[in-house]
C-alpha positions in Angstrom: -38.4 -37.7 56.9 -39.4 -35.3 54.1 -41.8 -36.3 51.4 -41.3 -35.1 47.8 -44.2 -35.0 45.4 -43.5 -35.9 41.8 -45.8 -35.8 38.8 -45.8 -39.2 37.2 -45.8 -37.6 33.7 -42.4 -36.1 34.4 -40.8 -39.3 35.8 -40.5 -40.9 32.3 -38.7 -37.8 31.0 -36.4 -37.7 34.1 -35.6 -41.4 33.6 -34.7 -40.8 29.9 -32.4 -37.9 30.8 -30.7 -40.0 33.5 -30.2 -42.9 31.1 -28.7 -40.7 28.5 -26.3 -39.1 31.0 -25.1 -42.4 32.3 -24.7 -43.7 28.8 -22.5 -40.7 27.9 -20.3 -41.4 30.9 -19.6 -45.1 30.0 -16.0 -46.2 30.1 -16.7 -48.8 27.4 -15.9 -46.5 24.5 -12.9 -48.6 23.4 -10.3 -45.9 24.0 -8.1 -47.7 26.5 -5.0 -46.0 25.0 -5.7 -42.5 26.2 -2.6 -40.4 26.7 -2.8 -37.3 28.7 -1.2 -34.4 26.8 0.7 -31.5 28.5 2.3 -28.3 27.3 6.1 -28.2 27.1 8.2 -25.2 27.8 11.5 -24.9 26.0 13.8 -22.3 27.6 16.5 -20.8 25.4 19.1 -18.1 25.9 22.2 -16.6 24.3 24.3 -18.3 26.9 25.4 -22.0 27.3 24.4 -23.0 23.8 20.8 -22.1 24.5 20.0 -21.6 20.8 20.5 -25.3 20.2 17.1 -25.9 21.7 15.5 -23.9 18.8 16.7 -26.3 16.2 13.7 -27.2 14.0 14.6 -30.9 14.2 14.5 -30.7 18.0 11.2 -28.9 18.0 9.7 -31.5 15.5 11.0 -34.3 17.8 9.3 -32.8 20.8 6.1 -32.2 18.9 6.0 -35.8 17.7 5.7 -37.2 21.2 2.1 -38.3 21.9 2.1 -36.7 25.3 2.9 -33.2 24.0 0.1 -30.8 23.2 1.8 -27.4 22.7 5.3 -26.1 22.9 6.1 -22.8 24.4 9.5 -21.1 23.6 10.6 -19.2 26.7 13.5 -16.7 26.6 15.7 -16.6 29.7 18.8 -14.7 30.8 19.8 -11.4 29.2 18.7 -9.9 25.9 19.5 -6.2 26.3 22.9 -6.6 24.6 21.4 -7.2 21.1 21.3 -4.5 18.5 18.5 -4.2 15.9 20.2 -6.4 13.3 20.8 -9.2 15.8 17.2 -9.1 16.9 16.1 -9.4 13.2 18.5 -12.4 12.8 17.1 -14.0 16.0 13.6 -13.7 14.6 14.3 -14.8 11.0 17.0 -17.4 11.5 16.0 -19.0 14.8 12.6 -18.3 16.1 10.6 -18.3 12.9 11.9 -21.7 11.7 11.3 -23.2 15.2 7.7 -22.0 15.2 7.2 -23.2 11.6 8.6 -26.7 12.6 5.2 -27.6 14.1 2.6 -25.2 12.8 -0.2 -24.4 15.3 1.6 -26.0 18.2 4.6 -23.8 18.9 4.1 -20.4 20.6 6.1 -17.8 22.4 5.8 -17.2 26.1 7.6 -14.7 28.3 9.2 -11.3 27.9 12.1 -10.2 25.8 13.8 -7.3 27.5 15.8 -5.7 24.7 17.7 -2.5 25.0 15.0 0.3 24.7 14.8 1.4 21.0 16.8 -1.6 19.7 13.8 -3.6 18.4 12.1 -2.2 15.3 8.3 -2.0 15.0 7.9 -4.9 12.6 10.0 -7.3 14.8 8.2 -6.1 17.9 4.8 -6.8 16.3 5.9 -10.2 15.2 7.1 -11.2 18.7 3.8 -10.1 20.1 1.8 -11.9 17.5 3.6 -15.2 18.4 2.9 -14.8 22.2 5.9 -13.0 23.6 5.9 -9.6 25.2 8.6 -7.0 24.5 10.1 -4.9 27.3 7.1 -5.4 29.6 8.7 -6.9 32.7 11.1 -4.4 34.1 13.0 -5.4 37.3 
C-alpha cells in the first residue's frame, strides 16, 4: 500500500475545484430536449433530374430541420461536357441561389471536373471560395 502525503492547505483548494467540476457536469440543466445535429450531403448531377435537389425551397426545407447543422452540396457524375457559358449558368442560376437559401449553413464539397480551360477564372475562384475544388481529382 502506497502512502501519499498532502498538504492540508491545498486540500481546500482541491475540494473547491472538484466541486466546481462536478457542478459543471450536472445533468439538471433543464435541457431535456437536446437534439443531436448532423451535416447533410446533397448530391446533385446533370443526370436524372439531379438539379431538382438544388431548388432553394428544398434547401430551406432541409435547413429548417432541427437535426441539420450544415448542408454540403456535392457534385456527382460527369461535368466535363459543359462549356464556359453553361458553367456560368450553373453557378449563377442554380448553385448561388441554393447557397443563399440558408446563409452560413450551405457549402460546397467535392470536385468539379470540367473540361480543361472551360471554366473562367472568376467562376473557378467562386467555386473554391464556396468549398468545392475544380479539376483536382483526376482519375
